[in-house]
VOSE-575744 format. One line per field, with one value per residue (C-alpha): residue number from 1; residue in three letters; x, z negated, y negated. Coordinates in nm, 4 decimals. Layout:
// VOSE-575744
i <- c(NUM:...) .
aa <- c(ALA:...) .
xx <- c(X:...) .
zz <- c(Z:...) .
yy <- c(Y:...) .
This chain:
// VOSE-575744
i <- c(1:2:3:4:5:6:7:8:9:10:11:12:13:14:15:16:17:18:19:20:21:22:23:24:25:26:27:28:29:30:31:32:33:34:35:36:37:38:39:40:41:42:43:44:45:46:47:48:49:50:51:52:53:54:55:56:57:58:59:60:61:62:63:64:65:66:67:68:69:70:71:72:73:74:75:76:77:78:79:80:81:82:83:84:85:86:87:88:89:90:91:92:93:94:95:96:97:98:99:100:101:102:103:104:105:106:107:108:109:110:111:112:113:114:115:116:117:118:119:120:121:122:123:124:125:126:127:128:129:130:131:132:133:134:135:136:137:138:139:140:141:142:143:144:145:146:147:148:149:150:151:152:153:154:155:156:157:158:159:160:161:162:163:164:165:166:167:168:169:170:171:172:173:174:175:176:177:178:179:180:181:182:183:184:185:186:187:188:189:190:191:192:193:194:195:196:197:198:199:200:201:202:203:204:205:206:207:208:209:210:211:212:213:214:215:216:217:218:219:220:221:222:223:224:225:226:227:228:229:230:231:232:233:234:235:236:237:238:239:240:241:242:243:244:245:246:247:248:249:250:251:252:253:254:255:256:257:258:259:260:261:262:263:264:265:266:267:268:269:270:271:272:273:274:275:276:277:278:279:280:281:282:283:284:285:286:287:288:289:290:291:292:293:294:295:296:297:298:299:300:301:302:303:304:305:306:307:308:309:310:311:312:313:314:315:316:317:318:319:320:321) .
aa <- c(MET:LEU:ALA:ILE:GLY:ALA:ILE:LEU:ALA:VAL:LEU:VAL:LEU:VAL:SER:LEU:ALA:ILE:GLY:SER:ASN:PRO:LEU:THR:LEU:ALA:GLU:VAL:TRP:ALA:GLY:LEU:THR:GLY:GLY:GLU:ARG:SER:ARG:ALA:SER:ILE:ILE:VAL:TRP:GLU:LEU:ARG:MET:PRO:ARG:THR:VAL:LEU:ALA:LEU:VAL:ILE:GLY:CYS:ALA:LEU:ALA:VAL:ALA:GLY:VAL:VAL:MET:GLN:ALA:LEU:THR:ARG:ASN:PRO:LEU:ALA:GLU:PRO:GLY:ILE:LEU:GLY:VAL:ASN:ALA:GLY:ALA:ALA:PHE:ALA:VAL:VAL:ALA:SER:ALA:THR:LEU:LEU:GLY:ALA:THR:ASP:VAL:ARG:SER:TYR:LEU:TRP:PHE:ALA:LEU:LEU:GLY:ALA:ALA:ALA:ALA:ALA:GLY:PHE:ALA:TYR:LEU:VAL:SER:LEU:ARG:ARG:THR:HIS:ARG:SER:ASP:HIS:ALA:ARG:LEU:VAL:LEU:ALA:GLY:VAL:ALA:LEU:SER:ALA:SER:LEU:GLY:ALA:CYS:THR:GLY:ILE:ILE:THR:MET:PHE:ASN:SER:LYS:THR:PHE:SER:SER:TYR:ARG:PHE:TRP:VAL:ILE:GLY:SER:VAL:ALA:ASP:ARG:GLY:PRO:ASP:VAL:LEU:LEU:PRO:ILE:LEU:PRO:ILE:VAL:ALA:VAL:GLY:LEU:VAL:LEU:ALA:ALA:VAL:GLN:ALA:PRO:SER:LEU:ASN:ALA:LEU:ALA:LEU:GLY:GLU:GLU:GLN:ALA:THR:ALA:LEU:GLY:ALA:ARG:LEU:GLY:PRO:ILE:ARG:VAL:VAL:ALA:PHE:LEU:ALA:ILE:THR:LEU:LEU:CYS:GLY:ALA:ALA:THR:ALA:ALA:ALA:GLY:PRO:ILE:GLY:PHE:VAL:GLY:LEU:VAL:VAL:PRO:HIS:VAL:LEU:ARG:LEU:VAL:VAL:GLY:VAL:ASP:GLN:ARG:VAL:VAL:LEU:ALA:LEU:SER:ALA:LEU:LEU:GLY:PRO:ALA:LEU:VAL:LEU:GLY:ALA:ASP:ILE:VAL:GLY:ARG:VAL:ILE:THR:ARG:PRO:GLY:GLU:LEU:GLU:VAL:GLY:VAL:VAL:THR:ALA:PHE:ILE:GLY:ALA:PRO:VAL:LEU:LEU:ALA:LEU:LEU:LEU:GLY:ARG:ASN:TRP:ARG) .
xx <- c(26.8052:26.5131:26.3365:26.5012:26.4982:26.1159:26.0824:26.2950:26.1067:25.7888:25.8816:26.0508:25.6787:25.5468:25.8149:25.6476:25.2955:25.3270:25.3650:25.1203:24.9766:24.9426:24.9075:24.7944:25.0236:24.7797:24.9734:25.3208:25.3987:25.2489:25.4200:25.7716:25.6613:25.4273:25.6311:25.3887:25.4813:25.2114:25.1115:25.2415:25.5923:25.6577:25.5356:25.7533:26.0518:26.1254:25.9746:26.0021:26.2595:26.5479:26.4595:26.4074:26.7282:26.8951:26.7859:26.8788:27.1979:27.2327:27.1675:27.3765:27.6338:27.5522:27.4758:27.8362:28.0243:27.9241:27.9671:28.2901:28.3980:28.2587:28.4926:28.7713:28.7504:28.6198:28.3994:27.9988:27.8936:28.0890:27.8625:27.9883:28.0708:28.2693:28.5580:28.4587:28.3494:27.9387:28.1652:28.4154:28.1411:27.9376:28.2284:28.3304:27.9080:27.9222:28.2620:28.1800:27.8153:28.0297:28.3082:28.2531:27.8029:27.7631:27.3818:27.2208:27.3135:27.4453:27.7037:27.8757:27.7913:28.1570:28.2845:28.1482:28.3197:28.6750:28.5585:28.4233:28.7696:28.9523:28.8337:28.8850:29.1337:29.2860:29.2045:29.3326:29.7219:29.6873:29.5775:29.9296:30.1640:30.5210:30.5189:30.3047:30.0196:29.6814:29.5251:29.1489:29.0841:29.3056:29.1121:28.8123:28.9462:29.0408:28.7372:28.5221:28.7793:28.7944:28.3517:28.3381:28.6292:28.5267:28.1178:28.2451:28.3345:28.1162:27.8212:28.0359:27.9881:27.6620:27.5631:27.7228:27.6114:27.2211:27.2439:27.5182:27.2416:26.9655:27.0592:27.3002:27.0199:26.8118:27.1097:27.2124:26.8275:26.9193:26.7159:26.6960:26.3785:26.4120:26.7841:26.7645:26.9904:27.2610:27.2928:27.2709:27.5177:27.8230:27.8121:27.7321:28.0714:28.2345:27.9706:28.0641:28.4460:28.4143:28.1800:28.3849:28.6689:28.4471:28.3588:28.7523:28.8647:28.4919:28.6698:29.0221:28.6969:28.6392:29.0650:29.0838:28.7275:28.9274:29.2395:29.5786:29.7836:29.5155:29.4498:29.8763:29.8336:29.6409:29.8607:29.6439:29.8296:29.6385:29.8808:29.7166:29.3694:29.2896:29.4270:29.1904:28.8658:28.9289:28.8851:28.6179:28.4570:28.5295:28.4252:28.0979:27.9675:28.1551:27.9538:27.6183:27.6763:27.7441:27.4648:27.2159:27.3170:27.3669:27.1781:27.1890:27.1223:27.1613:27.5165:27.4570:27.2135:27.2095:27.5085:27.2957:26.9989:27.2088:27.4198:27.1361:26.9856:27.2253:27.5164:27.9290:28.0881:28.1663:28.0884:27.7412:27.6351:27.8078:27.6267:27.2982:27.3849:27.3766:27.0456:26.8196:27.0046:26.8099:26.5100:26.6033:26.6492:26.3633:26.0462:26.2137:26.1038:25.8228:25.7001:25.8707:25.5596:25.3159:25.3166:25.3001:25.0892:25.0591:25.3654:25.6699:25.8876:26.3209:26.4172:26.6917:26.4544:26.3154:26.5132:26.6080:26.2633:26.2929:26.7066:26.7124:26.4302:26.4852:26.8387:26.7408:26.5403:26.7670:27.0154:26.7677:26.6833:27.0576:27.0549:26.7956:26.8709) .
zz <- c(-12.2041:-12.1243:-12.2168:-12.5960:-12.6086:-12.5296:-12.8195:-13.0328:-12.9179:-13.0253:-13.3808:-13.5253:-13.4748:-13.6200:-13.8712:-13.9435:-13.9842:-14.1773:-14.5446:-14.8427:-14.7567:-14.3951:-14.0635:-13.7588:-13.4874:-13.3514:-13.7473:-13.7513:-13.3880:-13.5841:-13.8743:-13.7115:-13.3976:-13.7114:-13.8088:-14.1428:-14.4689:-14.4073:-14.5747:-14.3182:-14.2425:-14.6360:-14.5622:-14.2560:-14.3329:-14.6695:-14.6984:-14.3868:-14.1921:-14.3672:-14.4305:-14.0598:-13.9605:-14.2321:-14.0828:-13.7457:-13.8250:-14.0778:-13.7517:-13.4844:-13.6915:-13.8406:-13.4889:-13.3364:-13.6474:-13.5402:-13.2195:-13.2520:-13.5309:-13.3272:-13.0944:-13.3119:-13.4771:-13.2426:-13.4635:-13.3057:-13.6985:-13.7644:-13.9992:-14.2602:-14.4804:-14.4014:-14.4020:-14.7980:-14.7072:-14.8914:-15.1841:-15.2360:-15.2031:-15.4294:-15.7074:-15.6937:-15.7285:-16.0890:-16.1876:-16.1490:-16.3105:-16.6346:-16.6580:-16.4783:-16.5602:-16.2439:-16.2111:-15.8742:-15.5286:-15.5250:-15.7829:-15.6640:-15.2673:-15.2211:-15.4736:-15.3132:-14.9564:-15.0608:-15.2472:-14.9039:-14.7680:-14.9797:-14.9754:-14.5947:-14.6023:-14.8431:-14.6248:-14.3698:-14.5041:-14.6433:-14.2614:-14.1300:-14.0347:-13.9911:-13.6361:-13.8380:-13.6291:-13.7907:-13.7486:-13.6779:-13.9124:-14.1672:-14.1599:-14.1134:-14.4195:-14.6445:-14.6046:-14.7470:-15.0410:-15.1602:-15.1833:-15.3941:-15.5671:-15.6249:-15.5910:-15.9650:-16.0619:-16.0326:-16.2072:-16.5272:-16.5289:-16.4943:-16.7010:-16.9784:-16.9455:-16.8558:-16.8321:-16.4975:-16.4190:-16.3365:-16.1667:-15.9266:-15.8405:-15.7297:-15.4443:-15.4035:-15.2057:-14.9303:-14.8846:-14.7106:-14.9788:-15.1765:-15.0211:-14.8920:-14.6822:-15.0253:-14.8932:-14.5256:-14.4798:-14.6169:-14.4177:-14.0803:-14.0001:-14.1171:-13.8176:-13.6088:-13.5658:-13.6422:-13.3321:-13.1561:-13.2222:-13.1401:-12.7410:-12.7381:-12.7127:-12.5830:-12.2586:-12.5104:-12.6872:-12.2786:-12.3032:-12.6823:-12.6087:-12.4235:-12.6631:-12.7308:-12.4609:-12.2024:-12.3026:-12.3249:-11.9785:-11.8536:-12.0423:-12.3564:-12.6824:-12.9533:-13.2640:-13.1858:-13.0383:-13.3418:-13.6165:-13.4586:-13.4099:-13.8255:-13.8859:-13.6781:-13.9093:-14.2017:-14.1142:-13.9494:-14.2785:-14.4892:-14.4584:-14.4284:-14.7057:-14.9152:-14.8420:-14.8219:-14.9645:-14.7805:-14.4443:-14.3351:-13.9835:-13.7705:-13.7204:-13.6730:-13.4677:-13.2552:-13.0280:-13.0177:-12.8683:-12.6480:-12.4903:-12.3644:-12.2220:-12.0458:-12.0795:-12.2722:-12.0887:-12.4223:-12.3073:-12.2470:-12.5503:-12.6970:-12.5363:-12.6137:-12.9782:-13.0459:-12.9335:-13.0484:-13.4141:-13.4785:-13.3809:-13.6163:-13.9148:-13.8112:-13.7492:-14.0741:-14.2822:-14.1280:-14.2046:-14.5245:-14.5598:-14.4721:-14.5537:-14.8938:-14.9475:-15.1689:-15.2464:-15.0234:-14.9118:-14.8867:-14.5707:-14.6663:-14.7978:-14.4523:-14.2076:-14.3757:-14.2688:-13.9261:-13.8378:-13.9880:-13.7815:-13.4787:-13.5166:-13.5281:-13.2570:-13.0017:-13.1791:-13.1088:-12.7824:-12.6010:-12.7538:-12.5672:-12.2832) .
yy <- c(-2.0770:-2.2958:-2.0032:-2.0281:-2.3985:-2.4286:-2.1597:-2.3693:-2.6712:-2.4769:-2.3851:-2.6867:-2.8646:-2.5772:-2.6272:-2.9779:-2.8858:-2.5681:-2.5705:-2.6639:-2.9281:-2.8173:-3.1231:-3.1375:-3.1276:-3.4856:-3.5579:-3.4380:-3.6505:-3.9388:-3.9255:-3.8517:-4.2231:-4.4543:-4.6742:-4.7293:-4.5155:-4.2929:-3.9779:-3.7875:-3.9436:-3.7919:-3.5146:-3.5233:-3.7391:-3.6724:-3.2776:-3.0962:-3.2296:-3.2117:-2.7826:-2.7597:-2.9064:-2.6727:-2.3962:-2.5051:-2.5726:-2.2678:-2.0777:-2.1866:-2.0877:-1.8072:-1.6540:-1.8248:-1.6847:-1.3186:-1.3476:-1.4987:-1.2434:-0.9231:-1.0096:-1.0870:-0.7468:-0.5429:-0.4373:-0.3799:-0.4192:-0.7517:-1.0029:-1.3096:-1.0473:-0.7381:-1.0678:-1.1378:-1.4792:-1.4325:-1.2599:-1.5815:-1.7656:-1.6088:-1.5805:-1.9633:-2.0505:-1.7697:-1.9192:-2.2494:-2.2729:-2.0750:-2.2788:-2.6896:-2.6721:-2.6484:-2.5280:-2.6216:-2.6060:-2.9878:-2.8370:-2.6271:-2.6542:-2.7493:-2.4630:-2.1526:-2.3427:-2.3193:-1.9369:-1.8461:-1.9660:-1.9099:-1.4884:-1.5093:-1.6826:-1.3924:-1.0748:-1.2089:-1.2906:-0.9440:-0.7810:-0.9530:-0.6508:-0.7368:-0.9007:-1.1714:-1.0288:-0.9443:-0.5959:-0.5978:-0.1799:-0.3769:-0.6429:-0.5725:-0.2670:-0.6118:-0.7953:-0.4981:-0.3685:-0.8075:-0.8499:-0.5167:-0.6918:-0.9862:-0.8864:-0.6598:-0.9573:-1.1514:-0.8843:-0.8747:-1.2634:-1.2530:-1.0136:-1.1924:-1.5188:-1.5852:-1.8987:-1.8700:-1.5608:-1.7816:-2.0095:-1.7863:-1.5931:-1.8251:-1.9034:-1.5079:-1.4789:-1.7397:-2.0271:-2.4158:-2.4710:-2.7839:-2.8888:-3.1940:-3.4197:-3.4415:-3.0770:-3.1245:-3.3738:-3.2237:-2.9561:-3.1047:-3.1922:-2.9087:-2.6658:-2.9808:-2.8548:-2.4677:-2.4421:-2.7034:-2.4060:-2.1698:-2.2913:-2.4008:-1.9954:-1.8612:-1.7316:-1.5875:-1.3896:-1.1994:-1.1252:-0.9762:-0.7741:-0.5397:-0.4924:-0.5740:-0.4490:-0.5825:-0.9679:-0.9783:-0.8809:-1.0914:-1.4249:-1.4411:-1.5568:-1.3366:-1.5550:-1.8511:-1.6827:-1.5123:-1.8398:-2.0639:-1.7972:-1.7469:-2.0684:-2.0645:-1.8056:-1.9843:-2.2660:-2.1734:-1.8812:-2.0985:-2.4194:-2.1920:-1.9708:-2.2429:-2.4408:-2.1883:-1.8927:-1.5230:-1.4935:-1.1875:-1.0404:-1.3564:-1.2975:-0.9113:-0.8619:-1.1882:-1.1427:-0.7439:-0.8829:-1.1474:-0.9082:-0.6833:-0.9639:-1.1318:-0.8839:-0.9196:-1.2637:-1.4172:-1.7414:-1.7107:-1.4955:-1.7851:-2.0692:-1.8915:-1.7553:-2.1359:-2.1809:-1.8171:-1.8107:-2.1134:-1.9890:-1.6808:-1.8208:-2.0839:-1.8474:-1.6701:-1.9272:-1.9913:-1.6786:-1.7112:-2.0138:-1.7740:-1.4758:-1.5214:-1.8416:-2.0735:-1.9435:-1.9253:-1.5773:-1.6377:-1.6860:-1.4883:-1.1620:-1.2986:-1.1683:-0.9065:-0.7653:-0.9344:-0.8176:-0.4347:-0.2702:-0.5590:-0.3424:0.0102:-0.0238:-0.1940:0.0654:0.3489:0.2499:0.2582:0.5947:0.7151:0.5564) .
């Protein structure tokens, strides 16, 4: 935890220093602590601090949601797209842009959040059995089917509406650039509630990972555990996706890396994911600013480039052992 925390602190300083107008660490410190309105303080506080904090919040939300999602579904490849969260948010963005003219992130933020929550809720209802308990296999299948259906609807709308496609293509890449406090502040309470729910359920996730029979034998109440865990996933993934678009591999790679390092105790993995997730997203954002200077590469693209090889290396390494 100390090591990841130190890395995260360094990445925050680097994020505040690197950009189209690079600053030295001394200028960053002067901008952070100086009372007068200087060039450094404007760049640090008004341009880079909201972007940095948003990357931290989104990384924490996606990583924690990935841990809870993999424990809930008992599927090591579970990630936000598996419950239809990304597809629901994307469809809501396209629908709001087409019907209401919402063409910027501040306009369609809440629509994306509602779409993500509605899609995930529908997938959960479909997965319910006659005993009113959710079947994790049916939940995965329902999420995949819903994602395919909503993806097709989204593609049809954007195909025939060029204005909607223009706004949608910037959101769907996944980026924390040009997001100010008006985007960050609305999702903070949502993410906070999701993190609290995930933390409350952390001890129960160990029992859930053992299977239904073993968890029941240990006294776990599967119904309430699943409902609370599902609500935490929806809030965390929905808020992150609504604010920055679909950013892949964070919720998939972070839990795998941590389980290889610290073991399978969900409480430890959950706590460390709240630090490693922000480090991954913020590091990807920094790489995106540097690799194509003077332009920028969106964080969603960079996480895919980083996450896919890391995941393959982990899987190959495990197979060889």
